[in-house]
C-alpha positions as CSV (number, residue, x, y, z in Angstrom):
1,M,-9.6,7.0,-11.3
2,K,-5.9,6.5,-12.0
3,I,-3.4,4.6,-9.8
4,T,0.4,4.8,-10.2
5,W,2.9,2.7,-8.4
6,Y,6.1,4.7,-7.8
7,G,7.9,1.8,-6.0
8,H,8.1,0.2,-2.6
9,A,4.9,1.0,-0.7
10,C,4.2,4.3,-2.5
11,F,1.2,4.7,-4.8
12,A,-0.4,7.8,-6.2
13,L,-4.2,7.7,-6.7
14,E,-6.0,10.4,-8.6
15,S,-9.7,10.7,-8.5
16,C,-12.0,11.7,-11.4
17,D,-12.2,15.2,-9.9
18,G,-8.5,15.6,-9.7
19,I,-7.7,14.9,-6.0
20,R,-4.3,13.2,-5.8
21,L,-3.4,11.0,-2.9
22,Y,0.0,9.5,-2.1
23,T,0.7,6.5,0.2
24,D,3.9,5.9,2.2
25,P,6.4,7.9,0.2
26,Y,10.0,6.6,0.1
27,D,13.3,8.5,-0.2
28,P,14.4,8.2,-3.9
29,D,18.0,8.6,-3.0
30,K,17.8,5.5,-0.7
31,A,15.4,3.4,-2.5
32,G,16.5,4.0,-6.0
33,F,13.0,4.6,-7.3
34,K,12.1,7.8,-9.2
35,P,11.3,11.1,-7.6
36,F,7.6,12.1,-7.2
37,A,6.5,14.0,-10.3
38,E,3.1,15.3,-9.4
39,A,1.8,17.4,-6.5
40,A,-0.3,15.9,-3.8
41,D,-3.5,16.9,-2.1
42,I,-3.2,14.1,0.5
43,I,-0.3,12.1,1.7
44,I,-0.9,9.2,4.0
45,K,2.1,7.6,5.8
46,S,1.9,4.4,7.9
47,S,4.1,6.0,10.6
48,S,6.5,8.9,11.1
49,N,9.4,6.7,12.2
50,D,10.5,4.9,9.0
51,D,12.5,6.6,6.3
52,F,11.2,4.2,3.6
53,H,7.6,5.1,4.4
54,D,7.3,8.7,5.8
55,N,9.0,11.1,3.3
56,D,6.1,13.4,2.9
57,H,8.6,16.3,2.7
58,L,9.9,14.9,-0.6
59,V,6.5,15.0,-2.3
60,P,5.5,18.3,-4.0
61,M,2.3,19.6,-2.5
62,R,-0.6,21.7,-3.7
63,N,-2.0,24.5,-1.7
64,G,-4.1,23.1,1.1
65,A,-2.4,19.7,1.0
66,V,-2.9,17.4,4.0
67,V,-0.4,15.0,5.6
68,V,-2.0,12.1,7.5
69,D,-0.1,10.0,9.9
70,A,-2.1,6.8,9.9
71,L,-0.6,5.6,13.2
72,E,-1.8,8.8,14.9
73,V,-5.2,8.2,13.4
74,A,-5.3,4.6,14.6
75,V,-4.4,5.4,18.2
76,N,-6.9,8.3,18.4
77,A,-10.2,8.5,16.7
78,G,-9.5,5.7,14.1
79,T,-10.7,7.9,11.3
80,T,-10.1,11.3,9.7
81,T,-11.3,13.1,6.6
82,A,-9.1,15.0,4.1
83,H,-10.5,16.7,0.9
84,G,-13.7,14.7,1.3
85,I,-12.0,11.3,1.5
86,E,-12.5,9.4,4.7
87,I,-9.3,7.6,5.9
88,R,-9.5,4.9,8.5
89,A,-6.5,3.2,10.2
90,I,-5.7,0.4,12.6
91,E,-2.4,-0.2,14.5
92,A,0.2,-2.7,13.2
93,L,3.8,-3.6,14.1
94,E,6.9,-4.5,12.1
95,H,8.1,-8.1,12.4
96,H,8.7,-9.1,16.1
97,D,12.2,-10.3,15.0
98,H,13.0,-7.1,13.0
99,P,16.7,-6.9,12.1
100,K,17.0,-3.5,13.8
101,G,16.2,-5.3,17.1
102,H,13.1,-3.2,17.9
103,P,10.0,-3.5,15.7
104,D,8.4,-0.1,15.1
105,R,4.7,0.6,15.4
106,N,2.9,1.6,12.3
107,A,-0.6,1.4,10.9
108,M,-2.6,-0.1,8.1
109,Y,-5.2,2.0,6.5
110,R,-8.2,2.2,4.1
111,F,-10.0,4.8,2.0
112,D,-12.4,5.1,-1.0
113,V,-11.7,6.9,-4.3
114,D,-14.4,7.1,-6.9
115,G,-16.4,4.4,-5.2
116,I,-13.5,1.9,-5.1
117,S,-12.3,0.9,-1.6
118,F,-8.6,0.5,-1.1
119,G,-6.7,-1.1,1.7
120,H,-3.0,-0.4,2.3
121,M,-1.0,-2.8,4.5
122,G,1.6,-0.3,5.7
123,D,4.7,-2.1,7.1
124,M,2.9,-5.0,8.8
125,G,5.3,-7.8,9.8
126,N,3.2,-10.3,11.7
127,D,0.1,-12.5,11.7
128,F,-3.2,-10.6,11.3
129,S,-5.4,-10.4,14.3
130,E,-9.2,-10.9,13.9
131,A,-9.7,-7.2,14.4
132,Q,-7.2,-6.4,11.6
133,L,-8.9,-8.8,9.3
134,E,-12.3,-7.4,10.0
135,F,-10.9,-3.9,9.4
136,F,-10.2,-4.8,5.8
137,E,-13.5,-6.6,5.1
138,D,-15.3,-5.6,1.9
139,I,-12.3,-3.8,0.3
140,D,-12.1,-3.9,-3.5
141,V,-8.4,-3.4,-3.9
142,L,-5.7,-4.6,-1.5
143,L,-2.3,-2.8,-1.8
144,S,-0.4,-5.8,-0.6
145,L,2.9,-6.4,0.9
146,A,4.6,-9.1,-1.1
147,G,8.3,-9.1,-0.3
148,G,8.9,-11.6,2.5
149,F,10.9,-10.9,5.7
150,P,10.7,-8.5,7.5
151,V,7.1,-8.0,6.3
152,I,4.4,-10.7,6.6
153,S,5.2,-14.1,5.1
154,L,3.6,-15.2,1.9
155,D,1.8,-18.0,3.9
156,V,0.1,-15.3,6.1
157,L,-0.6,-13.2,3.0
158,A,-2.3,-16.2,1.3
159,Q,-4.6,-16.6,4.4
160,V,-5.4,-12.9,4.4
161,I,-6.3,-12.9,0.7
162,S,-8.4,-16.0,1.1
163,R,-10.3,-14.4,4.0
164,L,-10.8,-11.0,2.5
165,R,-11.3,-12.0,-1.2
166,P,-10.5,-8.5,-2.6
167,R,-11.3,-8.1,-6.3
168,L,-7.7,-6.9,-7.1
169,V,-4.5,-7.5,-5.2
170,I,-1.7,-5.1,-6.3
171,P,1.7,-6.1,-4.8
172,M,4.2,-3.7,-3.3
173,H,7.3,-3.7,-1.1
174,F,9.1,-6.4,-2.9
175,R,12.6,-6.8,-4.4
176,T,13.3,-5.1,-7.7
177,L,16.2,-4.5,-10.0
178,C,16.9,-1.1,-8.4
179,Y,15.9,-2.0,-4.8
180,K,17.4,-5.2,-3.5
181,P,17.3,-5.7,0.3
182,A,19.0,-9.0,1.2
183,D,16.0,-10.8,2.7
184,S,13.3,-9.5,0.4
185,L,11.7,-11.6,-2.4
186,F,11.2,-11.0,-6.1
187,I,7.7,-10.7,-7.5
188,T,7.9,-14.3,-8.8
189,E,7.4,-15.7,-5.2
190,F,4.2,-13.6,-4.7
191,L,2.8,-14.8,-8.1
192,K,2.9,-18.4,-6.8
193,L,-0.1,-17.6,-4.7
194,F,-2.2,-17.2,-7.9
195,D,-3.2,-19.4,-10.8
196,K,-1.6,-18.0,-14.0
197,Q,-4.9,-17.1,-15.5
198,D,-5.6,-14.9,-12.4
199,V,-2.6,-12.6,-12.9
200,S,-2.5,-9.4,-15.1
201,F,0.7,-7.5,-15.9
202,A,0.6,-3.8,-16.7
203,T,3.2,-2.5,-19.2
204,R,3.4,0.8,-17.3
205,S,3.4,2.1,-13.7
206,S,-0.1,3.6,-14.1
207,V,-3.5,2.1,-14.9
208,T,-7.0,3.4,-14.9
209,L,-9.5,1.7,-12.7
210,D,-13.3,1.9,-12.9
211,K,-15.6,0.3,-10.3
212,G,-17.6,-1.4,-13.0
213,D,-14.6,-3.0,-14.6
214,L,-13.2,-4.7,-11.5
215,P,-13.2,-8.5,-11.7
216,N,-15.8,-10.5,-9.8
217,S,-13.2,-12.8,-8.3
218,T,-9.8,-12.1,-6.9
219,R,-7.0,-11.3,-9.4
220,A,-3.5,-10.0,-9.0
221,L,-2.4,-6.9,-10.9
222,V,1.3,-6.3,-11.2
223,L,2.3,-2.7,-12.0
224,A,5.6,-1.7,-13.5
225,Y,7.8,0.6,-11.4
226,V,9.5,2.6,-14.1
């Protein structure tokens, strides 16, 4: 399967049989990242109340495309299926001291593509509960917040990674040259959580992942955003 990081919390994952899934699409005009080039079959958003995470209307869609609000899934059945892919979700909350003055509810979610299990951390801003940690157990790839306030701190992230031990950690939601919120961090701070030999850098925004090629111990994989 192929995974592309568009920027912020948005990835596009394409299965071997051509199903394309997007996560948390941003608004290109606000975030400065590129528009979405390829049509989606599935769009998952961590909530419908955040204009940096819920812009499904800006993603081109194929006939029969499905939009999944992960927060709705989390507060109802906890799971749904779209185009044969099971999507599970658990409630989360922005940082209690969010600069807007009222932290919004959202959800973290997980799904499998071509036998690889992915976990997406949505817009989580606080310590993980035991239930949230258990929700992500046994994932192969953690699509991980990495940008500092108002998302989770790097200290909390280190604890989460140590507990979950995913095979790959792919960072998202950090400061870049085109998206520079005042309190967010550059990727260099996230990389301090790993030994140098445990970090790989992709030269492009897309890479191909195969279950059999995943590392046996946790590594970070940093994707380009252009």
